[in-house]
N, C-alpha and C positions, 0 to 999 in steps of 0.2 A: 504494500500500500504506500502510495506516495504521500509524503508529509506536505502540509500546506505552506510551510516555510522552510528555508534552508537551515542547515545546522548552525551557522554563525548566528542567525537571529535567535535561535533557542538558547544558545550559550550566552548571548548578551542578556536575554531576559533572566536567565538563571543567575547571572552575575549581579544584575541590578537587584534581584530579590535577596541575594545573600548580603549585599551591601546594606539594604534596608533592614534585614534581620539584625545585622551587627549594630546598627544605629539604635534599634529598639530593644536590644538585649535578648534576642531570641537565638538559641542554638539549634533547635529543631522546629521546623514549621510543618504542621500537619494540615494539609489543604484538603478540604472536603467540598468546597464550591466547585461544581463541574466546569464552570467557565474558567476558573483559575487553573484547574487541572489541564484543561485543553490548552490554555495559553502557554503553560510551561512545558508540557510533555507531548501535546498533540492528541491525547486520548479523547476519543469522540464516540460515545455510544449511549444508548438509552438504558443505562444501568444505574443511574443516580437515585432510583427509588429504593435501593439497598445501600448499606453503608460501604463506602470506599474512600480511599484517601491517597494523596501523593505526599510522601514525607521528604522534605528538603532538609538535609543536614548540612550545617554551615561549613564543615570541614571535609565533606565527601563530594567527589566530582559529579556524581549522578544521584538523582532522587530515586526513591523507591515507590513503586506503585503497589498498593495493597488492596485487594478486593476479592470479590466472589470468584470461586473456582471456574464457573462457566464463562466468566468474563475475562479470564487471564489471557486466552489466545487473542482476544480483541485488543487487549493492552499491548501484547507483544507485536501485533501487526500494525497498530496505529500510532505507536510512540517511537521516539528516537532512543529511549533508554535500553540498555542491554537486557536480554531475556532473563538473566539471573537476578535482575533487580525487580522482576515482577513476582510478587508473592501473593498466594491466594489462600483463602479459607474455605473449608467445606460447607455444604448446605445445612449442616446441623446448626449453624449460627443464624440462619435466616428465620426470623419471626418465631423465635424460640422463647419459652418462659424461663429457661435455665442458662442458655448461652447467648452471648451478645458479641457482634463483630468487634466492638471496642475492647472486649477482653482479649481477643486475638491480636488486635493492633498493639495494645499495650505490651503484651508478651513479646512480640517481635521487637519493638523499640527497646525493651529492657534487655533482651538476649543479645542484641548487637551493641550493647554498651552505652546506651543513651538514656537509661531510665532515671538518672539523677540530674538531668540537664534542664535548662530553661526552655520550656516547650510552648510554642505559640499555637493557638487554635482559633478557628474562625467562628467565634461565638455567635455573631449576628449574620447568619445565612440560613437558607431554607432547609438544608439537608444535614445540619449538625444539631441533633436533638438534645434535650435536657437529660434524657435517660442515657444517651451516648456519652455525654460529658461526665456524668456521675460514674459510669462504668470505666471510663478511661482514667479518671482520677484514682479509682480503686485499684486499677491494674498497674498504675505508676505512682505509688505512694510517695516516692522520694523525688519526684519531679516538681519543678516550680512552674506552674501554668500562668500564662498571661494571654490576654485577648489580642489577636492579630487579624481581626475581621477584615480590615481594609488594606492590609499590607500589600498584597498583590494587586488588588483593585486599583489602588492609587497609581501603581506603576503602569497599569494598562491604559490610563487616561490619555497619554500621548502615544499616538499610533505611528507605526513605521509606514514607509511608502507602500509596502506590500499589503499591509492592513487597509490602508486607504484605497488601494486598488480593489480589494474585495468589497469594500463598502460602495465603491462606484458601481460595481456589478450588481450589488443588492439594490441600489437606487434604480438602475435600469429595469430590474425585475419588478419592483413595486410600481414604477411608472406604468408599465405595460399592464400589470394586474389590475391596477385601479381603473385604467381606461376601459379594459374589457368588462370589468364588473359594472361600471357605470352604464355601459352600453346595454348590459343585460337587464338592468332594473327598469321596469315599467309597471304601471298599475295592473294588479292581478298577479304579478310574479311574487312567489313566496320569498320571505327573507332567507330561508335555508337554501334556496336555489341560488341566490346571490352569493351566499357564503361558499357554496360548492364551486361556483364559477371563479371566485377569488382564490380559493385554495388551489384549484387546477393550475392557474397561471402563476401563482407563487412558487409552486413546486416544479412546474414544467419549465419555468424560467424563459430565457430568450433562446435564439438560435445558437448563441455562442456559450451561454452559461446556464447551468442548471440551478434550481433553487433548493434551499433546505426548508425544513419546517420552522416557522417562526415560533418564538418562545411564548407568545400570547395568541390566543385564538382571535379571529376577526370579531370586532365589535361593531354591530350594525343596529343601533337604536333608531326607531322611527317615530314620527308624530310627537306626542307628549313625552315619549321615552327619550327624546333627545336631551332632556334635562338630566338623564341618568347615564353618564358616559361609559360605564363599564358593563352595560348589558351586552349580551352576545347576539343571538338571533333566535327566532321562533318560527313557527309555521304560518304566522300571519302574513297576509299579502300587503304589498306596498299599495298606498291609496293615492288617488288623484288629489293634488293640492297639498299633500303632506310632505314635510321635510324628512330627510334621513341623513344619518352620519355613517361614514365608513372609516374605521381606524384599523390599520394593519401594518405590516412591515415586510419588506423584502429581506431575505436572508440568504447569504452565500458564504460558505465555509464558516458558518456560525456567526457571521458578522451581520448586524441588523441595521436597516435604514427604515425607521418608522415613518408613516405618513397618514394624515387624516384629512378628509374632505366632507363638506356638507352639500347636499343637493336637494332640490325641490322638484317634485313631480308636477309639472305645470307651473303656472304663474305663481311666484312666491308672494307671501303676504308682505305688506309694507314693513312690518316689524322684523321679519326674517331678513329682508334686504338691508334694513338699518343695522341690525346687530352684526350681520355678516360684513358690512362695509367697515364698521368700527374695528372688528377683529383683523381684517386684512390690512387696513390702514395702519393699525398698531404694529402688525407684523413687519411691515416695510420699515417703519421707524426704528424698530429694534434691530433689524438686520443691518441698518446703516451704522449702528454703533459698535458692531462686532469688529474687534481688532485685537492683536496681541497687547497685553498690558491692561486692557479693560477687565473688569471683574464681573462675575455673575450678578453681583449686587447692582452694578451699573446698568446692565441690561434690564433688570427688573424695575429699576427706578424709571427708566425711559418708558416702559410699558405702563406703569402706574400713573405717571404724569399724563400720558395719552388718555387713559381711561377717565381721569378726573375731569378732562374737558367735556366729557359726556355724562358726568355724574354717575359713573359706573365703577365697580371694583371687582377684582377676581381674588378669591380667597386661596385658591390652590397655586402651587408653584408654576412657573412659566416653562419649565423644561428641566432636562437632566442629561448627564453624560451617558452615552450609549455606545455599544460596540458588540463584543462577544457576549452571548448569553445562552442560557438554557431555560426551559420552563421553570417557574411560572412568570418570568419577568424578563424584559429586554434592557432594563437600565443597569448601569454599572454600580449604583448605590454609593456614589461619591459626591460629585458636585451637583448642586441644584441651582437653576436660575431663579433666584428669589432674593428678596431684600435680606441682608445680613450675611449672605454667603460671599465671602471675600476671595474665593478661588480666582486666581489670575489666569486669564485666557492665554494659552500658548499655542503656537502652530501645531497642527495635527491633533488637537483636541476635537472631539466630535460630540454634538449634542442633538437630542430630539427637542425641538422648540415648539411649544404648544400654546399659542395665544388664543385659547378657546374661552368662550363665555357660556356659563350655565346658569339658568334661572329656575324658578319653581316649576314651571310647566313647559319650558322649551330651552333650547340651547343651540349654539353653533360651535363647530370644531374645525379648525384648519391647523395643520402642523406641517413642519418640514424638518429635515435633518441636515445640519450644516457642519462643515469643517472650518476651523480657524486656520487662516493662511498667514503668510508673513506680513501681509498688508491689510487683510480684512477677513473675508469668508468666501467659501464656495458652498453651493447647495448640491446635494447628491441626487435630487430629483428635479424634473422639469415640468411636471404636470401642473396645469393652471391652478393658482391659489384662490381664485375668486369663487363665489357661490356658483355652483353648477345648477343650471336650470334645464330640466328635461322637457323638451317640447313633445308632449304626449299626443300631439296631432299627427305625428309622423314626419314632421319636418326636422331639420337639423337641430341638435342641441346647441346651447350657447351659454356663455358665462356672463354673469352680472358683476360688475366691480362694486 
């Protein structure tokens, strides 16, 4: 199996991780976040529903992959680490009342001489459980544990040129998928049919690049449900005169480019036109402020200043760092575009930017994913950002600014 990056890039990532470990006083880093495992080793499989980890030891040249026995061959095939560094546990540890994979992990760490060192664990991530932490501490009573939740996540924020290329491909995929799905939506079409159309094009990709499964399922709220941004889809049909929102992401080599758009089936209401124009106007103002040296706080202030002109406000954050991810989320869990976040923008940082507005009974959502450049920003997608109006009479669709 061909690795998505060359060996030099993996070694550079591992070296940066070890430098950060040294800064934070960590001798052994136990990585359970599948995105971080992929970033450092190349391991890519749907096995994160059971306990697995990548152990980075500060004075060892290669990490250890430790996981379920049936996944060991996948680890050997998809990673750059030597086969003898792939260690597996038997299925007796899976969903057992008496055995736990962390018992096994702790035993291995202790047997290779690291049971009394400073061990970093990813406390704040979806696949490291409270029970797992307690069993790990019991298995390693002489270790000194510390939280290293964002150690690798923070390194991932600045992308390499190859990572940016994968995100460009993901942008092409989501552009095409969004266009085809909007074409599919008509009065009488079921929401699930639109979701199926979207999934097909996200996975099918373009003529040159195939797509991966995105870390979040398509969200397609319609009508009054547009005030509820995280609804997925139902068997209900799209209705004449009703708005709909599509939020999804192109994914290539596990790199995500999210995008959201709002559409109206037939002539939009004056209110929908109004709040859509406020959102898109604010989007353009914020995009103009993106440059190295600006902060996430600066972008949020630009947005809030814009909304005050219309006596509006948005309670939720304006965006977040994105890139590699696995279900259930495509964010990197690091920087957020909101007031108070003083993260300084640097070239090749990438963000999902969401100047959406939600109210009690309706909402609009428009979003894009951008890269910070040496002088400003680039967008990964080209699909029009205005409100999409479906001409249900059979004539051509058009956009309203």
